[in-house]
SEKEFI-777987 format. One record per residue (C-alpha): residue number from 0; x, z, y; residue in three letters. Coordinates in steps of 0.02 Angstrom, whole numbers, plus 50000, padded with zeros to 5 digits. Each point is the difference from the previous one (the first is absolute). Example, Ala and Ser with C-alpha at 12.3 -4.5 7.8 and 13.67 -1.06 7.14 Angstrom:
2
<r i="0" xx="50615" zz="50390" yy="49775" aa="ALA"/>
<r i="1" xx="50069" zz="49967" yy="50172" aa="SER"/>
//
This chain:
181
<r i="0" xx="55648" zz="60064" yy="44414" aa="UNK"/>
<r i="1" xx="49824" zz="49940" yy="49971" aa="UNK"/>
<r i="2" xx="49947" zz="49845" yy="50099" aa="UNK"/>
<r i="3" xx="49844" zz="49938" yy="49913" aa="UNK"/>
<r i="4" xx="49856" zz="50074" yy="49903" aa="UNK"/>
<r i="5" xx="49850" zz="49924" yy="49917" aa="UNK"/>
<r i="6" xx="49864" zz="50104" yy="49925" aa="UNK"/>
<r i="7" xx="49830" zz="50078" yy="50003" aa="UNK"/>
<r i="8" xx="49940" zz="50110" yy="50144" aa="UNK"/>
<r i="9" xx="49957" zz="50169" yy="49934" aa="UNK"/>
<r i="10" xx="49962" zz="50086" yy="50165" aa="UNK"/>
<r i="11" xx="49976" zz="49959" yy="50184" aa="UNK"/>
<r i="12" xx="50061" zz="50144" yy="50109" aa="UNK"/>
<r i="13" xx="50012" zz="50024" yy="50188" aa="UNK"/>
<r i="14" xx="50157" zz="49901" yy="50039" aa="UNK"/>
<r i="15" xx="50050" zz="49963" yy="49820" aa="UNK"/>
<r i="16" xx="49949" zz="49925" yy="49835" aa="UNK"/>
<r i="17" xx="50051" zz="50046" yy="49823" aa="UNK"/>
<r i="18" xx="50040" zz="49848" yy="49896" aa="UNK"/>
<r i="19" xx="50017" zz="50015" yy="49812" aa="UNK"/>
<r i="20" xx="50129" zz="49891" yy="49912" aa="UNK"/>
<r i="21" xx="50053" zz="50026" yy="49820" aa="UNK"/>
<r i="22" xx="49914" zz="50170" yy="49995" aa="UNK"/>
<r i="23" xx="50086" zz="50065" yy="50153" aa="UNK"/>
<r i="24" xx="49910" zz="50032" yy="50168" aa="UNK"/>
<r i="25" xx="50095" zz="49960" yy="50158" aa="UNK"/>
<r i="26" xx="49950" zz="50070" yy="50165" aa="UNK"/>
<r i="27" xx="50024" zz="49866" yy="50130" aa="UNK"/>
<r i="28" xx="49982" zz="50032" yy="50188" aa="UNK"/>
<r i="29" xx="49895" zz="49871" yy="50094" aa="UNK"/>
<r i="30" xx="49901" zz="50011" yy="50162" aa="UNK"/>
<r i="31" xx="49828" zz="50082" yy="49981" aa="UNK"/>
<r i="32" xx="49915" zz="49838" yy="50053" aa="UNK"/>
<r i="33" xx="50083" zz="49905" yy="49857" aa="UNK"/>
<r i="34" xx="49993" zz="50135" yy="49865" aa="UNK"/>
<r i="35" xx="49813" zz="49971" yy="49967" aa="UNK"/>
<r i="36" xx="50014" zz="49812" yy="50005" aa="UNK"/>
<r i="37" xx="50126" zz="49990" yy="49855" aa="UNK"/>
<r i="38" xx="49909" zz="49951" yy="49845" aa="UNK"/>
<r i="39" xx="50058" zz="49987" yy="49820" aa="UNK"/>
<r i="40" xx="50100" zz="49923" yy="49928" aa="UNK"/>
<r i="41" xx="50118" zz="50012" yy="50147" aa="UNK"/>
<r i="42" xx="50173" zz="49939" yy="50040" aa="UNK"/>
<r i="43" xx="50100" zz="50099" yy="50130" aa="UNK"/>
<r i="44" xx="50174" zz="49974" yy="50070" aa="UNK"/>
<r i="45" xx="50092" zz="50162" yy="50023" aa="UNK"/>
<r i="46" xx="50129" zz="50091" yy="50100" aa="UNK"/>
<r i="47" xx="50063" zz="50164" yy="49929" aa="UNK"/>
<r i="48" xx="50052" zz="50126" yy="50135" aa="UNK"/>
<r i="49" xx="50107" zz="50137" yy="49928" aa="UNK"/>
<r i="50" xx="50025" zz="50158" yy="50103" aa="UNK"/>
<r i="51" xx="50057" zz="50178" yy="49965" aa="UNK"/>
<r i="52" xx="49826" zz="50063" yy="49968" aa="UNK"/>
<r i="53" xx="49954" zz="49856" yy="49882" aa="UNK"/>
<r i="54" xx="49963" zz="49817" yy="49991" aa="UNK"/>
<r i="55" xx="49849" zz="49894" yy="50061" aa="UNK"/>
<r i="56" xx="49945" zz="49827" yy="49956" aa="UNK"/>
<r i="57" xx="49933" zz="49892" yy="50143" aa="UNK"/>
<r i="58" xx="49889" zz="49856" yy="49945" aa="UNK"/>
<r i="59" xx="49976" zz="49828" yy="50072" aa="UNK"/>
<r i="60" xx="49885" zz="49856" yy="49956" aa="UNK"/>
<r i="61" xx="50129" zz="49865" yy="50020" aa="UNK"/>
<r i="62" xx="50186" zz="49972" yy="49997" aa="UNK"/>
<r i="63" xx="49995" zz="49943" yy="50183" aa="UNK"/>
<r i="64" xx="49927" zz="50173" yy="50048" aa="UNK"/>
<r i="65" xx="50138" zz="50086" yy="49904" aa="UNK"/>
<r i="66" xx="50138" zz="49895" yy="50080" aa="UNK"/>
<r i="67" xx="49933" zz="50039" yy="50174" aa="UNK"/>
<r i="68" xx="49994" zz="50183" yy="49951" aa="UNK"/>
<r i="69" xx="50182" zz="49997" yy="49952" aa="UNK"/>
<r i="70" xx="50049" zz="49924" yy="50167" aa="UNK"/>
<r i="71" xx="49899" zz="50133" yy="50093" aa="UNK"/>
<r i="72" xx="50077" zz="50149" yy="49904" aa="UNK"/>
<r i="73" xx="50172" zz="49931" yy="50040" aa="UNK"/>
<r i="74" xx="49966" zz="50039" yy="50185" aa="UNK"/>
<r i="75" xx="50064" zz="50172" yy="50041" aa="UNK"/>
<r i="76" xx="49858" zz="50124" yy="50029" aa="UNK"/>
<r i="77" xx="49870" zz="49904" yy="49900" aa="UNK"/>
<r i="78" xx="49950" zz="50088" yy="49844" aa="UNK"/>
<r i="79" xx="49908" zz="49928" yy="49849" aa="UNK"/>
<r i="80" xx="49827" zz="50068" yy="50052" aa="UNK"/>
<r i="81" xx="50013" zz="49925" yy="50174" aa="UNK"/>
<r i="82" xx="50070" zz="49838" yy="49933" aa="UNK"/>
<r i="83" xx="49855" zz="49983" yy="49877" aa="UNK"/>
<r i="84" xx="49873" zz="50032" yy="50138" aa="UNK"/>
<r i="85" xx="50077" zz="49860" yy="50102" aa="UNK"/>
<r i="86" xx="49999" zz="49880" yy="49851" aa="UNK"/>
<r i="87" xx="49816" zz="50031" yy="49966" aa="UNK"/>
<r i="88" xx="49953" zz="49994" yy="50185" aa="UNK"/>
<r i="89" xx="49970" zz="49809" yy="49986" aa="UNK"/>
<r i="90" xx="50046" zz="49850" yy="49898" aa="UNK"/>
<r i="91" xx="50190" zz="49991" yy="49968" aa="UNK"/>
<r i="92" xx="50024" zz="49842" yy="50107" aa="UNK"/>
<r i="93" xx="49900" zz="50079" yy="50140" aa="UNK"/>
<r i="94" xx="50107" zz="50160" yy="49997" aa="UNK"/>
<r i="95" xx="50161" zz="49894" yy="49999" aa="UNK"/>
<r i="96" xx="49930" zz="49893" yy="50146" aa="UNK"/>
<r i="97" xx="49957" zz="50156" yy="50100" aa="UNK"/>
<r i="98" xx="50176" zz="50069" yy="49973" aa="UNK"/>
<r i="99" xx="50079" zz="49833" yy="50046" aa="UNK"/>
<r i="100" xx="49905" zz="49983" yy="50164" aa="UNK"/>
<r i="101" xx="50035" zz="50183" yy="50043" aa="UNK"/>
<r i="102" xx="49822" zz="50061" yy="49994" aa="UNK"/>
<r i="103" xx="50032" zz="50185" yy="50027" aa="UNK"/>
<r i="104" xx="49815" zz="50042" yy="50017" aa="UNK"/>
<r i="105" xx="49961" zz="49933" yy="49824" aa="UNK"/>
<r i="106" xx="50135" zz="50114" yy="49927" aa="UNK"/>
<r i="107" xx="49952" zz="50156" yy="50098" aa="UNK"/>
<r i="108" xx="49820" zz="49977" yy="49945" aa="UNK"/>
<r i="109" xx="50060" zz="50043" yy="49823" aa="UNK"/>
<r i="110" xx="49980" zz="50189" yy="49974" aa="UNK"/>
<r i="111" xx="50165" zz="50092" yy="50004" aa="UNK"/>
<r i="112" xx="50096" zz="49860" yy="50094" aa="UNK"/>
<r i="113" xx="50049" zz="50049" yy="50173" aa="UNK"/>
<r i="114" xx="50070" zz="49897" yy="50143" aa="UNK"/>
<r i="115" xx="50183" zz="50034" yy="49960" aa="UNK"/>
<r i="116" xx="49977" zz="49958" yy="49814" aa="UNK"/>
<r i="117" xx="49901" zz="49845" yy="50042" aa="UNK"/>
<r i="118" xx="50138" zz="49940" yy="50121" aa="UNK"/>
<r i="119" xx="50134" zz="50034" yy="49872" aa="UNK"/>
<r i="120" xx="49906" zz="49896" yy="49867" aa="UNK"/>
<r i="121" xx="49981" zz="49855" yy="50119" aa="UNK"/>
<r i="122" xx="50184" zz="50008" yy="50054" aa="UNK"/>
<r i="123" xx="50068" zz="50010" yy="49825" aa="UNK"/>
<r i="124" xx="49881" zz="49881" yy="49907" aa="UNK"/>
<r i="125" xx="49959" zz="49868" yy="50131" aa="UNK"/>
<r i="126" xx="50149" zz="49886" yy="49951" aa="UNK"/>
<r i="127" xx="49994" zz="50044" yy="49814" aa="UNK"/>
<r i="128" xx="49817" zz="49949" yy="49971" aa="UNK"/>
<r i="129" xx="50028" zz="49822" yy="50074" aa="UNK"/>
<r i="130" xx="49996" zz="49882" yy="49855" aa="UNK"/>
<r i="131" xx="50066" zz="49829" yy="50037" aa="UNK"/>
<r i="132" xx="49925" zz="49865" yy="49886" aa="UNK"/>
<r i="133" xx="50168" zz="49912" yy="49977" aa="UNK"/>
<r i="134" xx="50105" zz="50152" yy="49963" aa="UNK"/>
<r i="135" xx="50060" zz="50018" yy="49820" aa="UNK"/>
<r i="136" xx="50044" zz="50160" yy="49911" aa="UNK"/>
<r i="137" xx="50181" zz="49955" yy="50023" aa="UNK"/>
<r i="138" xx="49977" zz="49993" yy="50188" aa="UNK"/>
<r i="139" xx="49911" zz="50168" yy="49998" aa="UNK"/>
<r i="140" xx="50138" zz="50082" yy="49902" aa="UNK"/>
<r i="141" xx="50132" zz="49925" yy="50113" aa="UNK"/>
<r i="142" xx="49908" zz="50057" yy="50158" aa="UNK"/>
<r i="143" xx="49984" zz="50178" yy="49929" aa="UNK"/>
<r i="144" xx="50185" zz="50001" yy="49958" aa="UNK"/>
<r i="145" xx="50048" zz="49946" yy="50178" aa="UNK"/>
<r i="146" xx="49885" zz="50132" yy="50073" aa="UNK"/>
<r i="147" xx="50085" zz="50128" yy="49888" aa="UNK"/>
<r i="148" xx="50165" zz="49947" yy="50077" aa="UNK"/>
<r i="149" xx="49934" zz="50042" yy="50172" aa="UNK"/>
<r i="150" xx="49936" zz="49834" yy="50065" aa="UNK"/>
<r i="151" xx="49825" zz="49985" yy="50075" aa="UNK"/>
<r i="152" xx="49864" zz="49905" yy="49905" aa="UNK"/>
<r i="153" xx="49996" zz="49867" yy="50133" aa="UNK"/>
<r i="154" xx="50190" zz="49971" yy="49993" aa="UNK"/>
<r i="155" xx="49997" zz="49998" yy="49808" aa="UNK"/>
<r i="156" xx="49857" zz="49871" yy="49996" aa="UNK"/>
<r i="157" xx="50087" zz="49893" yy="50128" aa="UNK"/>
<r i="158" xx="50165" zz="50007" yy="49905" aa="UNK"/>
<r i="159" xx="49915" zz="49951" yy="49837" aa="UNK"/>
<r i="160" xx="49895" zz="49861" yy="50072" aa="UNK"/>
<r i="161" xx="50055" zz="49831" yy="49937" aa="UNK"/>
<r i="162" xx="50094" zz="50073" yy="49850" aa="UNK"/>
<r i="163" xx="49908" zz="49929" yy="49852" aa="UNK"/>
<r i="164" xx="50125" zz="49989" yy="49861" aa="UNK"/>
<r i="165" xx="50089" zz="50133" yy="49897" aa="UNK"/>
<r i="166" xx="49957" zz="50169" yy="49933" aa="UNK"/>
<r i="167" xx="49966" zz="50156" yy="50100" aa="UNK"/>
<r i="168" xx="50185" zz="50051" yy="50009" aa="UNK"/>
<r i="169" xx="50058" zz="49835" yy="50067" aa="UNK"/>
<r i="170" xx="49860" zz="49993" yy="50127" aa="UNK"/>
<r i="171" xx="50050" zz="50171" yy="50065" aa="UNK"/>
<r i="172" xx="50183" zz="49944" yy="50014" aa="UNK"/>
<r i="173" xx="49952" zz="49844" yy="50099" aa="UNK"/>
<r i="174" xx="49883" zz="50103" yy="50111" aa="UNK"/>
<r i="175" xx="50137" zz="50127" yy="50033" aa="UNK"/>
<r i="176" xx="50116" zz="49859" yy="50052" aa="UNK"/>
<r i="177" xx="49867" zz="49944" yy="50124" aa="UNK"/>
<r i="178" xx="49973" zz="50175" yy="50063" aa="UNK"/>
<r i="179" xx="50185" zz="50032" yy="50031" aa="UNK"/>
<r i="180" xx="50014" zz="49855" yy="50122" aa="UNK"/>
//
């Protein structure tokens, strides 16, 4: 799967650019407003969507945009085109902030995003987008594992609070002991 491309812009289309790398031209889908702003040489972070009728590359200007896109397409009912529109609707931190405060109007202002889809995005991503400054990667992995076992994010975070030592597996064991009380 392609995730990154650097090259020369050969063509600016309506909703896409063609970027040449090593003699090969790649058609990369980007919003119309961004397509004409991309200058050469360019660097784009990519998501490759593979469907029955073919594959499509979606381009992003930063890794933060691509990571937000991945979170959005994980929400049932949000396709890659809609997710890309949401990502480019504002700065990444602003989009995340709007989702975290539950700003439904900001999401429904994005073409193709209705009220139900906007509510679903807020419901599913509100807790995931919260980034605690003191949380390490180990804590994040442990929290996700506990959520996978059926615990709520709040219960998982509470059970892991104060556990500083050990690897992810030992943190999960200690948290499970706390949760079983």
